[in-house]
KELO-28498 format. One line per field, with one value per residue: residue number from 0; residue in one letter; x, y, z negated of N, C-alpha, C in turn. Coordinates in nm, 2 decimals, decimal comma, always signed. Each point is the difference from the previous one (the first is absolute). Layout:
<atoms>
pos = (NUM|...) .
code = (a|...) .
n.u = (X|...) .
n.v = (Y|...) .
n.w = (Z|...) .
ca.u = (X|...) .
ca.v = (Y|...) .
ca.w = (Z|...) .
c.u = (X|...) .
c.v = (Y|...) .
c.w = (Z|...) .
</atoms>
This chain:
<atoms>
pos = (0|1|2|3|4|5|6|7|8|9|10|11|12|13|14|15|16|17|18|19|20|21|22|23|24|25|26|27|28|29|30|31|32|33|34|35|36|37|38|39|40|41|42|43|44|45|46|47|48|49|50|51|52|53|54|55|56|57|58|59|60|61|62|63|64|65|66|67|68|69|70|71|72|73|74|75|76|77|78|79|80|81|82|83|84|85|86|87|88|89|90|91|92|93|94|95|96|97|98|99|100|101|102|103|104|105|106|107|108|109|110|111|112|113|114|115|116|117|118|119|120|121|122|123|124|125|126|127|128|129|130|131|132|133|134|135|136|137|138|139|140|141|142|143|144|145|146|147|148|149|150|151|152|153|154|155|156|157|158|159|160|161|162|163|164|165|166|167|168|169|170|171|172|173|174|175|176|177|178|179|180|181|182|183|184|185|186|187|188|189|190|191|192|193|194|195|196|197|198|199|200|201|202|203|204|205|206|207|208|209|210|211|212|213|214|215|216|217|218|219|220|221|222|223|224|225|226|227|228|229|230|231|232|233|234|235|236|237|238|239|240|241|242|243|244|245|246|247|248|249|250|251|252|253|254|255|256|257|258) .
code = (m|a|n|e|k|k|v|v|t|g|l|g|k|p|e|i|h|r|v|l|i|r|g|y|d|l|t|k|d|l|v|g|k|i|t|f|a|d|m|t|y|l|m|l|v|g|r|f|p|n|d|g|e|r|r|m|t|d|a|l|l|t|i|l|v|e|h|g|m|v|s|s|v|v|s|a|r|l|c|y|s|t|a|p|e|a|l|q|a|a|v|a|s|s|i|l|g|a|g|s|v|h|l|g|s|s|e|w|s|a|k|m|l|v|k|a|l|p|a|n|s|s|p|a|d|l|a|a|a|a|k|a|v|v|e|q|h|a|k|k|k|k|r|i|a|g|i|g|h|r|t|h|p|e|g|d|p|r|a|v|r|l|f|e|i|a|r|e|t|g|v|y|g|r|y|c|d|f|l|q|r|i|c|k|a|a|e|a|q|y|g|r|p|l|p|a|n|v|t|g|a|i|g|a|i|a|l|d|m|g|l|p|w|q|i|t|k|a|f|a|l|i|g|r|t|l|g|a|v|a|h|i|g|e|e|i|r|n|p|m|a|e|n|i|n|a|a|i|k|a|q|m|v|y|d|f|d|n|k) .
n.u = (+20,08|+0,10|+0,09|-0,11|+0,01|-0,11|-0,08|+0,01|-0,12|-0,01|+0,02|+0,01|-0,12|+0,00|-0,13|-0,07|-0,04|+0,13|+0,04|+0,11|-0,02|+0,13|-0,06|-0,04|-0,13|+0,06|-0,08|+0,02|+0,13|+0,04|-0,03|-0,01|+0,10|+0,11|+0,09|+0,04|-0,01|-0,12|-0,03|+0,03|-0,06|-0,11|+0,02|+0,03|-0,10|-0,11|-0,06|-0,12|-0,01|+0,05|-0,08|+0,09|+0,04|-0,13|-0,03|+0,10|-0,04|-0,13|+0,05|+0,08|-0,11|-0,05|+0,10|+0,04|-0,14|+0,01|+0,09|-0,10|+0,04|+0,03|+0,13|-0,05|-0,09|+0,09|+0,08|-0,10|-0,01|+0,13|+0,02|-0,11|+0,05|+0,11|-0,06|-0,11|+0,05|+0,09|-0,12|+0,02|+0,04|-0,10|-0,08|+0,05|-0,01|-0,12|+0,00|+0,05|-0,02|-0,09|+0,08|+0,13|-0,01|-0,09|-0,09|+0,12|+0,02|-0,13|+0,03|+0,07|-0,10|-0,09|+0,08|+0,01|-0,13|-0,02|+0,08|-0,05|-0,12|+0,05|+0,03|-0,12|-0,02|+0,07|-0,08|+0,09|-0,02|-0,13|+0,02|+0,08|-0,09|-0,09|+0,07|+0,02|-0,13|-0,03|+0,09|-0,04|-0,13|+0,02|+0,06|-0,09|-0,06|-0,07|-0,10|-0,06|-0,02|-0,11|+0,10|-0,07|-0,05|+0,03|-0,12|+0,03|+0,09|-0,12|-0,01|+0,01|-0,11|+0,05|+0,13|-0,03|-0,09|+0,09|+0,09|-0,09|-0,02|+0,13|+0,00|-0,10|+0,07|+0,10|+0,01|+0,00|+0,12|+0,10|-0,05|-0,12|+0,02|+0,06|-0,09|-0,09|+0,07|+0,00|-0,13|-0,01|+0,06|-0,08|-0,11|+0,05|+0,02|-0,11|-0,05|-0,08|-0,13|+0,01|-0,13|-0,06|+0,03|-0,09|+0,11|+0,06|-0,11|-0,02|+0,13|+0,00|-0,11|+0,04|+0,11|-0,06|-0,05|+0,13|+0,00|+0,06|+0,12|+0,02|-0,11|+0,06|+0,07|-0,06|-0,01|+0,12|+0,04|-0,07|+0,03|+0,13|-0,02|-0,08|+0,10|+0,08|-0,08|-0,01|+0,13|+0,00|-0,09|+0,07|+0,11|-0,09|-0,05|+0,13|+0,04|+0,11|+0,02|-0,08|-0,07|+0,01|-0,02|-0,09|-0,03|+0,01|-0,06|-0,08|+0,02|+0,00|+0,12|+0,04|+0,09|+0,02|+0,05|-0,09|+0,11) .
n.v = (-0,17|-0,06|+0,05|-0,05|+0,13|+0,01|+0,03|+0,09|+0,04|+0,11|+0,04|-0,10|-0,05|-0,03|-0,02|-0,11|+0,02|+0,03|+0,13|-0,05|+0,10|-0,03|-0,10|+0,12|-0,03|+0,02|-0,08|-0,09|+0,01|+0,02|-0,04|+0,13|-0,05|+0,01|+0,10|+0,08|+0,10|-0,06|-0,01|+0,12|+0,03|-0,07|+0,04|+0,13|+0,00|-0,05|+0,12|+0,00|+0,12|+0,07|+0,07|+0,02|-0,13|-0,03|+0,09|-0,04|-0,13|+0,04|+0,07|-0,11|-0,07|+0,10|+0,02|-0,10|-0,01|+0,12|+0,05|+0,01|+0,08|-0,09|-0,03|-0,06|+0,10|+0,09|-0,08|+0,00|+0,13|+0,03|-0,09|+0,04|+0,12|-0,07|-0,04|+0,06|-0,11|+0,07|+0,01|-0,13|+0,02|+0,08|-0,08|-0,10|+0,07|+0,02|-0,13|-0,03|+0,13|-0,07|+0,10|+0,01|+0,04|-0,08|+0,02|-0,05|+0,12|-0,04|-0,08|+0,10|+0,08|-0,10|-0,03|+0,13|+0,01|-0,11|+0,04|+0,12|-0,06|+0,05|-0,13|-0,01|+0,09|+0,09|+0,10|-0,01|-0,13|+0,03|+0,09|-0,08|-0,10|+0,09|+0,06|-0,13|-0,03|+0,11|-0,01|-0,13|+0,04|+0,10|-0,09|-0,08|+0,12|-0,08|+0,00|+0,05|-0,13|+0,05|+0,09|+0,11|+0,11|-0,02|-0,07|-0,07|+0,10|+0,06|-0,11|-0,13|+0,05|-0,09|+0,04|+0,13|-0,02|-0,07|+0,09|+0,09|-0,07|-0,01|+0,13|+0,03|-0,09|+0,06|+0,02|+0,13|-0,04|-0,08|-0,06|+0,03|-0,03|-0,11|-0,02|+0,04|-0,08|-0,09|+0,03|-0,01|-0,11|-0,03|+0,05|-0,05|-0,11|+0,02|+0,04|-0,10|+0,02|-0,12|+0,03|-0,09|-0,07|-0,02|-0,03|+0,10|+0,07|-0,04|+0,02|+0,11|+0,04|-0,04|+0,05|+0,11|-0,03|-0,01|+0,07|-0,09|+0,06|-0,12|+0,00|+0,10|-0,03|-0,11|+0,08|+0,04|-0,13|-0,04|+0,11|+0,00|-0,13|+0,03|+0,08|-0,10|-0,09|+0,09|+0,02|-0,13|-0,01|+0,10|-0,07|-0,10|+0,07|+0,04|-0,05|-0,03|-0,13|+0,03|+0,07|-0,10|-0,09|+0,08|+0,01|-0,13|-0,02|+0,09|-0,07|-0,09|-0,03|-0,01|-0,07|-0,03|+0,13|+0,01|-0,07) .
n.w = (-22,31|-0,08|+0,09|+0,06|+0,04|-0,08|+0,10|-0,10|+0,01|-0,08|+0,13|+0,09|+0,02|+0,13|-0,03|+0,01|-0,12|-0,02|-0,04|-0,05|-0,09|-0,03|+0,06|+0,05|+0,01|+0,12|+0,05|-0,10|-0,02|+0,13|+0,12|+0,00|-0,08|+0,08|-0,04|+0,10|-0,09|-0,03|+0,13|+0,02|-0,12|+0,04|+0,13|-0,05|-0,09|+0,06|-0,03|-0,04|+0,05|-0,11|-0,07|-0,09|+0,01|+0,00|-0,09|-0,07|+0,01|-0,03|-0,11|-0,03|+0,02|-0,07|-0,09|+0,08|+0,01|-0,04|+0,08|+0,09|+0,10|-0,09|-0,01|-0,12|-0,01|+0,02|-0,07|-0,09|+0,01|+0,00|-0,10|-0,06|+0,03|-0,03|-0,11|+0,06|+0,07|-0,06|-0,06|-0,02|+0,12|+0,03|-0,07|+0,06|+0,12|-0,06|-0,04|+0,12|+0,01|-0,08|-0,03|-0,02|+0,12|+0,05|-0,09|+0,01|-0,04|-0,02|+0,10|+0,06|-0,02|+0,02|+0,10|+0,02|-0,02|+0,07|+0,10|-0,01|-0,02|-0,12|-0,03|-0,05|+0,09|-0,06|-0,04|-0,10|+0,00|+0,01|-0,08|-0,07|+0,01|-0,02|-0,09|-0,03|+0,02|-0,05|-0,10|+0,00|+0,01|-0,09|-0,07|+0,04|-0,05|-0,09|+0,08|-0,11|+0,02|+0,05|+0,03|-0,01|+0,07|+0,13|+0,01|-0,11|+0,03|-0,02|+0,07|+0,01|+0,05|+0,09|-0,03|-0,01|+0,10|+0,07|-0,04|+0,04|+0,11|+0,01|-0,03|+0,08|+0,08|-0,06|+0,13|-0,02|+0,04|-0,04|+0,11|-0,03|-0,12|+0,04|+0,09|-0,10|-0,08|+0,11|+0,02|-0,13|+0,00|+0,11|-0,06|-0,11|+0,07|+0,07|-0,12|+0,03|+0,00|-0,05|+0,01|-0,06|+0,11|+0,10|+0,08|-0,06|+0,00|+0,12|+0,02|-0,08|+0,06|+0,12|-0,04|-0,05|+0,12|-0,01|+0,11|+0,07|-0,01|+0,04|-0,09|-0,06|+0,10|-0,05|-0,11|+0,03|+0,02|-0,11|-0,07|+0,04|-0,02|-0,10|-0,05|+0,03|-0,05|-0,11|+0,00|+0,00|-0,09|-0,06|+0,02|-0,03|-0,10|-0,04|+0,12|-0,08|+0,02|+0,10|-0,09|-0,08|+0,10|+0,04|-0,13|+0,00|+0,12|-0,05|-0,10|+0,10|-0,05|+0,13|-0,06|+0,13|-0,02|-0,10|+0,02) .
ca.u = (+0,13|+0,01|+0,05|-0,08|-0,07|-0,13|-0,03|-0,11|-0,05|-0,11|-0,08|-0,13|-0,01|-0,13|-0,06|-0,10|-0,12|+0,03|+0,13|+0,04|+0,10|+0,04|-0,09|-0,13|-0,07|+0,00|-0,14|-0,09|+0,05|+0,07|-0,06|-0,13|+0,00|+0,11|+0,05|+0,13|+0,10|+0,00|+0,07|+0,15|+0,06|+0,00|+0,10|+0,13|+0,03|-0,04|-0,12|-0,08|+0,04|-0,10|-0,06|+0,11|+0,08|-0,07|+0,00|+0,14|+0,03|-0,07|+0,07|+0,12|-0,03|-0,07|+0,08|+0,09|-0,07|+0,02|+0,09|+0,02|+0,06|+0,14|+0,06|-0,05|-0,12|+0,04|+0,04|-0,12|-0,08|+0,08|+0,00|-0,13|-0,02|+0,06|-0,05|-0,13|-0,05|+0,07|-0,02|+0,09|+0,13|+0,00|+0,00|+0,13|+0,10|-0,02|+0,05|+0,13|+0,10|-0,01|+0,13|+0,06|-0,02|-0,14|-0,11|+0,04|+0,10|-0,04|+0,08|+0,13|-0,02|-0,02|+0,12|+0,09|-0,05|+0,02|+0,15|+0,06|-0,07|+0,06|-0,10|-0,03|+0,06|-0,06|+0,00|+0,14|+0,06|-0,06|+0,06|+0,14|+0,00|-0,05|+0,11|+0,10|-0,05|+0,01|+0,14|+0,05|-0,04|+0,06|+0,14|+0,00|-0,07|-0,11|-0,14|-0,07|-0,13|-0,12|-0,02|+0,01|-0,07|+0,01|-0,13|-0,05|+0,11|-0,03|-0,07|-0,09|-0,13|-0,04|+0,07|-0,06|-0,12|+0,03|+0,04|-0,12|-0,08|+0,08|-0,02|-0,14|-0,03|+0,09|+0,11|+0,13|+0,09|+0,14|+0,06|-0,05|+0,07|+0,14|+0,00|-0,02|+0,12|+0,10|-0,04|+0,05|+0,15|+0,04|-0,02|+0,11|+0,12|+0,00|-0,05|-0,13|-0,10|+0,00|-0,10|-0,02|-0,09|-0,10|+0,05|+0,06|-0,11|-0,05|+0,10|+0,00|-0,13|-0,01|+0,09|-0,07|-0,11|+0,06|+0,04|+0,14|+0,03|+0,00|-0,13|-0,06|-0,03|-0,12|-0,11|+0,02|-0,03|-0,14|-0,06|+0,03|-0,06|-0,13|+0,02|+0,04|-0,12|-0,09|+0,06|-0,02|-0,14|-0,01|+0,07|-0,09|-0,10|+0,06|+0,14|+0,10|+0,13|+0,05|+0,04|+0,12|+0,11|+0,03|+0,07|+0,14|+0,07|+0,03|+0,12|+0,11|+0,12|+0,08|+0,14|+0,07|+0,14|+0,03|+0,00) .
ca.v = (-0,03|+0,05|+0,14|+0,09|+0,11|+0,04|+0,14|+0,03|+0,14|+0,02|+0,11|-0,03|-0,13|-0,02|-0,13|-0,01|+0,08|+0,11|+0,05|+0,03|+0,11|+0,00|-0,09|+0,04|-0,02|+0,13|+0,04|-0,01|+0,07|+0,13|+0,09|+0,07|+0,01|+0,07|+0,10|-0,03|+0,02|-0,12|-0,11|+0,04|-0,03|-0,14|-0,06|+0,03|-0,02|-0,14|+0,00|+0,12|+0,12|+0,06|+0,12|+0,09|-0,05|+0,01|+0,14|+0,03|-0,07|+0,07|+0,13|-0,03|-0,04|+0,12|+0,12|+0,02|-0,03|+0,11|+0,12|+0,08|-0,05|-0,04|-0,08|-0,14|-0,01|+0,04|-0,12|-0,09|+0,06|-0,02|-0,14|-0,03|+0,06|-0,08|-0,14|+0,00|-0,13|-0,06|+0,09|-0,04|+0,05|+0,14|+0,00|-0,05|+0,10|+0,11|-0,03|-0,06|+0,10|+0,04|-0,03|+0,08|+0,15|+0,04|-0,10|-0,12|+0,03|-0,05|-0,12|+0,03|+0,07|-0,10|-0,08|+0,09|+0,01|-0,13|-0,02|+0,10|+0,01|-0,09|-0,08|+0,04|+0,13|+0,10|+0,12|+0,06|-0,09|+0,04|+0,13|-0,03|-0,08|+0,09|+0,08|-0,08|-0,03|+0,13|+0,02|-0,10|+0,04|+0,12|-0,03|-0,07|+0,08|-0,08|+0,04|-0,09|-0,05|+0,02|+0,14|+0,11|-0,03|+0,11|+0,07|+0,05|+0,02|+0,04|-0,11|-0,08|-0,01|-0,14|-0,06|+0,05|-0,07|-0,13|+0,00|+0,03|-0,12|-0,10|+0,03|-0,02|-0,14|-0,07|-0,07|+0,08|-0,06|+0,04|+0,03|+0,13|+0,09|+0,01|+0,08|+0,14|+0,05|+0,02|+0,13|+0,11|+0,00|+0,05|+0,14|+0,06|-0,02|+0,07|+0,13|+0,03|-0,11|-0,12|-0,09|-0,13|+0,00|-0,10|-0,13|-0,02|-0,03|-0,13|-0,09|+0,00|-0,06|-0,14|-0,07|+0,00|-0,09|-0,14|-0,05|+0,01|+0,12|-0,04|+0,00|+0,13|+0,07|-0,06|+0,10|+0,09|-0,07|-0,03|+0,12|+0,06|-0,08|+0,06|+0,13|-0,02|-0,04|+0,12|+0,08|-0,07|+0,03|+0,13|+0,00|-0,06|+0,10|+0,12|-0,03|+0,11|-0,05|+0,06|+0,13|-0,02|-0,03|+0,12|+0,09|-0,06|+0,02|+0,14|+0,03|-0,08|+0,05|-0,11|+0,03|-0,12|+0,01|-0,02|-0,15) .
ca.w = (-0,05|-0,14|-0,01|+0,08|-0,07|+0,05|+0,02|-0,09|-0,01|-0,09|+0,05|+0,06|+0,06|+0,07|+0,00|+0,10|-0,03|-0,08|+0,00|-0,14|-0,01|-0,14|-0,07|+0,01|+0,12|+0,07|+0,04|-0,12|-0,12|+0,02|+0,10|-0,04|-0,14|-0,05|+0,08|+0,06|-0,10|-0,08|+0,08|+0,00|-0,13|-0,02|+0,08|-0,03|-0,14|-0,04|-0,09|+0,02|-0,08|-0,09|+0,06|+0,02|+0,10|+0,12|+0,04|+0,04|+0,13|+0,11|+0,03|+0,07|+0,13|+0,07|+0,00|+0,11|+0,12|+0,11|-0,03|+0,12|+0,12|-0,03|+0,10|+0,01|+0,08|+0,14|+0,06|+0,03|+0,11|+0,13|+0,03|+0,05|+0,13|+0,10|-0,01|-0,07|-0,03|-0,11|-0,12|-0,10|+0,03|-0,04|-0,14|-0,05|+0,02|-0,10|-0,13|+0,01|-0,04|-0,14|-0,06|-0,10|+0,03|+0,01|-0,02|-0,07|-0,11|-0,13|-0,02|-0,04|-0,13|-0,10|-0,02|-0,07|-0,14|-0,06|-0,02|-0,09|-0,12|-0,10|-0,07|-0,13|-0,01|-0,08|+0,08|+0,02|+0,11|+0,13|+0,04|+0,05|+0,12|+0,10|+0,03|+0,07|+0,13|+0,08|+0,02|+0,09|+0,14|+0,04|+0,03|+0,13|+0,09|+0,05|-0,05|-0,09|+0,05|-0,09|-0,05|+0,10|+0,12|+0,09|+0,02|-0,13|-0,09|-0,14|-0,07|+0,08|-0,07|+0,00|-0,11|-0,12|-0,02|-0,04|-0,14|-0,08|-0,01|-0,08|-0,15|-0,03|+0,00|-0,09|+0,08|-0,01|-0,09|+0,00|+0,13|+0,04|-0,09|+0,04|+0,13|-0,03|-0,06|+0,11|+0,06|-0,09|+0,01|+0,13|-0,01|-0,07|+0,08|+0,12|-0,02|+0,07|-0,03|+0,09|-0,06|+0,06|+0,12|-0,01|+0,00|-0,13|-0,09|+0,04|-0,04|-0,14|-0,05|+0,03|-0,10|-0,12|+0,01|+0,00|+0,13|+0,03|+0,08|+0,14|+0,05|-0,02|+0,13|+0,05|+0,00|+0,11|+0,12|+0,01|+0,02|+0,13|+0,10|+0,03|+0,07|+0,14|+0,07|+0,02|+0,11|+0,13|+0,03|+0,05|+0,13|+0,09|+0,02|+0,03|+0,03|-0,02|+0,03|+0,12|-0,04|-0,08|+0,09|+0,07|-0,09|-0,02|+0,13|+0,01|-0,09|+0,03|+0,06|+0,04|+0,00|+0,03|-0,02|-0,14|-0,02) .
c.u = (+0,01|+0,04|-0,08|-0,07|-0,13|-0,01|-0,13|-0,04|-0,12|-0,09|-0,13|+0,00|-0,13|-0,04|-0,11|-0,12|+0,03|+0,14|+0,03|+0,11|+0,03|-0,09|-0,14|-0,06|-0,02|-0,15|-0,09|+0,04|+0,05|-0,07|-0,13|-0,01|+0,12|+0,04|+0,13|+0,11|+0,01|+0,08|+0,15|+0,07|+0,00|+0,11|+0,14|+0,04|-0,04|-0,12|-0,08|+0,05|-0,11|-0,05|+0,11|+0,09|-0,07|+0,00|+0,14|+0,04|-0,07|+0,07|+0,12|-0,03|-0,05|+0,10|+0,08|-0,06|+0,03|+0,08|+0,02|+0,07|+0,15|+0,05|-0,06|-0,13|+0,02|+0,05|-0,11|-0,08|+0,08|-0,01|-0,14|-0,02|+0,06|-0,04|-0,13|-0,06|+0,06|+0,00|+0,10|+0,15|+0,01|+0,00|+0,14|+0,11|+0,00|+0,07|+0,14|+0,11|-0,01|+0,13|+0,04|-0,03|-0,15|-0,09|+0,04|+0,09|-0,05|+0,08|+0,14|+0,00|-0,02|+0,12|+0,10|-0,05|+0,03|+0,15|+0,05|-0,07|+0,06|-0,11|-0,02|+0,05|-0,08|-0,01|+0,13|+0,07|-0,05|+0,05|+0,14|+0,00|-0,05|+0,11|+0,11|-0,04|+0,02|+0,15|+0,06|-0,04|+0,07|+0,15|+0,01|-0,07|-0,12|-0,13|-0,06|-0,13|-0,11|-0,02|+0,02|-0,08|+0,01|-0,12|-0,05|+0,11|-0,03|-0,08|-0,09|-0,13|-0,05|+0,06|-0,06|-0,13|+0,02|+0,04|-0,11|-0,09|+0,07|-0,01|-0,14|-0,04|+0,09|+0,11|+0,13|+0,09|+0,14|+0,06|-0,05|+0,07|+0,15|+0,01|-0,01|+0,13|+0,11|-0,03|+0,06|+0,15|+0,05|-0,02|+0,11|+0,13|+0,00|-0,06|-0,13|-0,09|+0,01|-0,10|-0,02|-0,09|-0,09|+0,05|+0,08|-0,10|-0,06|+0,10|+0,00|-0,13|-0,01|+0,09|-0,07|-0,12|+0,05|+0,04|+0,15|+0,03|-0,01|-0,14|-0,06|-0,03|-0,13|-0,11|+0,01|-0,03|-0,15|-0,08|+0,02|-0,05|-0,14|+0,01|+0,04|-0,12|-0,09|+0,06|-0,01|-0,15|-0,02|+0,06|-0,09|-0,11|+0,05|+0,14|+0,09|+0,14|+0,07|+0,06|+0,13|+0,11|+0,04|+0,08|+0,15|+0,08|+0,04|+0,12|+0,12|+0,11|+0,09|+0,15|+0,08|+0,15|+0,04|-0,01|+0,08) .
c.v = (+0,07|+0,14|+0,10|+0,10|+0,03|+0,15|+0,03|+0,14|+0,00|+0,11|-0,04|-0,14|-0,01|-0,15|-0,01|+0,09|+0,13|+0,04|+0,04|+0,11|+0,01|-0,09|+0,04|-0,03|+0,13|+0,05|+0,01|+0,10|+0,14|+0,09|+0,05|+0,02|+0,08|+0,10|-0,04|+0,02|-0,13|-0,11|+0,03|-0,04|-0,15|-0,07|+0,03|-0,04|-0,14|+0,00|+0,13|+0,12|+0,03|+0,13|+0,11|-0,04|+0,01|+0,15|+0,04|-0,06|+0,07|+0,13|-0,02|-0,04|+0,12|+0,11|+0,02|-0,03|+0,11|+0,11|+0,08|-0,08|-0,03|-0,10|-0,14|+0,00|+0,05|-0,13|-0,10|+0,05|-0,03|-0,15|-0,04|+0,05|-0,09|-0,15|+0,00|-0,13|-0,06|+0,09|-0,04|+0,05|+0,14|+0,02|-0,04|+0,11|+0,11|-0,04|-0,07|+0,09|+0,05|-0,04|+0,10|+0,15|+0,03|-0,12|-0,12|+0,03|-0,04|-0,13|+0,04|+0,08|-0,10|-0,09|+0,08|+0,00|-0,13|-0,02|+0,09|+0,01|-0,10|-0,08|+0,05|+0,14|+0,10|+0,13|+0,06|-0,08|+0,04|+0,13|-0,01|-0,07|+0,08|+0,09|-0,07|-0,02|+0,13|+0,02|-0,09|+0,04|+0,12|-0,02|-0,07|+0,09|-0,07|+0,06|-0,10|-0,04|+0,03|+0,14|+0,10|-0,04|+0,13|+0,08|+0,06|+0,03|+0,04|-0,11|-0,07|-0,02|-0,14|-0,07|+0,05|-0,07|-0,15|-0,02|+0,04|-0,13|-0,11|+0,03|-0,03|-0,14|-0,08|-0,07|+0,07|-0,06|+0,04|+0,03|+0,14|+0,11|+0,02|+0,08|+0,15|+0,05|+0,02|+0,13|+0,12|+0,01|+0,05|+0,15|+0,07|-0,01|+0,10|+0,14|+0,03|-0,12|-0,11|-0,10|-0,13|+0,01|-0,12|-0,14|-0,03|-0,04|-0,14|-0,11|-0,02|-0,06|-0,15|-0,08|-0,01|-0,10|-0,15|-0,05|+0,01|+0,11|-0,03|+0,01|+0,14|+0,07|-0,05|+0,11|+0,10|-0,07|-0,02|+0,13|+0,06|-0,08|+0,05|+0,14|-0,02|-0,04|+0,12|+0,09|-0,06|+0,02|+0,14|+0,01|-0,05|+0,11|+0,13|-0,02|+0,12|-0,05|+0,07|+0,14|-0,01|-0,03|+0,13|+0,09|-0,05|+0,03|+0,15|+0,04|-0,08|+0,08|-0,11|+0,04|-0,13|+0,00|-0,02|-0,14|-0,03) .
c.w = (-0,14|-0,01|+0,08|-0,09|+0,06|+0,02|-0,07|+0,00|-0,09|+0,05|+0,07|+0,07|+0,08|-0,01|+0,10|-0,02|-0,09|+0,02|-0,15|+0,01|-0,15|-0,09|+0,00|+0,14|+0,07|+0,02|-0,12|-0,11|+0,03|+0,10|-0,04|-0,15|-0,06|+0,10|+0,07|-0,10|-0,09|+0,07|+0,01|-0,12|-0,02|+0,08|-0,04|-0,15|-0,04|-0,09|+0,04|-0,09|-0,10|+0,07|+0,04|+0,11|+0,14|+0,06|+0,05|+0,14|+0,12|+0,04|+0,08|+0,15|+0,09|+0,03|+0,12|+0,13|+0,11|-0,05|+0,13|+0,11|-0,02|+0,10|+0,02|+0,08|+0,14|+0,07|+0,04|+0,12|+0,13|+0,04|+0,06|+0,14|+0,11|-0,01|-0,07|-0,03|-0,13|-0,12|-0,11|+0,02|-0,04|-0,15|-0,06|+0,02|-0,10|-0,13|+0,01|-0,05|-0,14|-0,08|-0,10|+0,02|+0,00|-0,03|-0,09|-0,12|-0,13|-0,04|-0,06|-0,13|-0,11|-0,03|-0,08|-0,15|-0,08|-0,04|-0,11|-0,14|-0,10|-0,06|-0,15|-0,03|-0,09|+0,08|+0,03|+0,11|+0,13|+0,05|+0,05|+0,13|+0,12|+0,05|+0,08|+0,14|+0,09|+0,03|+0,10|+0,15|+0,04|+0,04|+0,14|+0,11|+0,07|-0,05|-0,09|+0,05|-0,10|-0,06|+0,11|+0,12|+0,09|+0,02|-0,13|-0,10|-0,14|-0,08|+0,10|-0,07|-0,01|-0,12|-0,13|-0,03|-0,05|-0,15|-0,09|-0,02|-0,08|-0,15|-0,04|-0,02|-0,09|+0,07|-0,02|-0,11|+0,01|+0,13|+0,05|-0,09|+0,05|+0,13|-0,03|-0,06|+0,10|+0,07|-0,08|+0,01|+0,13|+0,01|-0,07|+0,09|+0,12|-0,01|+0,07|-0,03|+0,10|-0,06|+0,07|+0,12|-0,01|+0,00|-0,13|-0,10|+0,02|-0,06|-0,15|-0,06|+0,03|-0,09|-0,13|+0,00|+0,01|+0,13|+0,02|+0,10|+0,15|+0,06|+0,00|+0,13|+0,06|+0,01|+0,12|+0,13|+0,02|+0,03|+0,14|+0,12|+0,03|+0,07|+0,14|+0,09|+0,03|+0,11|+0,14|+0,04|+0,05|+0,14|+0,11|+0,04|+0,06|+0,03|-0,01|+0,05|+0,12|-0,03|-0,09|+0,09|+0,08|-0,09|-0,02|+0,12|+0,01|-0,08|+0,03|+0,07|+0,04|+0,01|+0,02|-0,02|-0,14|-0,04|-0,13) .
</atoms>
């Protein structure tokens, strides 16, 4: 029909004797010849990265793989213990909770940066815009996504390293600069250091690499998926879910009168 819209994708196509990915033959051009960072960049951006972009992408994929026995991996272990036949469910339980409070704040930090950063801005404009961001959040008594960290109050070493690599590879740009200015404005507002955290760094760097803010959380999801699988692997070899359940039950207080 004349008004019928075609479904078109430029990502991939399976054929009888080959699989095409972004126009490249998967088995002849890609497998065994490129890295996973190359593939990630190719899929998200549409072209192969240069050396600096490859190194930066690899760092973004690696930085959030593991952060100890946090809630997301505890969830994966508990889910696996009740449904060991469904590895995918345990992994999914780990990343479904990636949101504004934990693991997924790169998305919200990036959205804030895009919304607040003036077009064609000068350094003076950036300083004023950063101050405005902090003042608006202070007025609403809202936490600023992408800065400060409970475990690393003096500075998130993961963010520090990502910014170092961003500078070394030439990726560091206006969004990274803007986030750092917000950190300085927040320190002046609250009278204590509030450096960028790892998800803030991921959001700013991904924006400087040209990704839309809605995709910036992808690096957290990809990295933590590997982390979740590793925790499930450890759970198989050294089960801990029963001890976690016992610890939770030991702390439970039942109050049926508080309705």
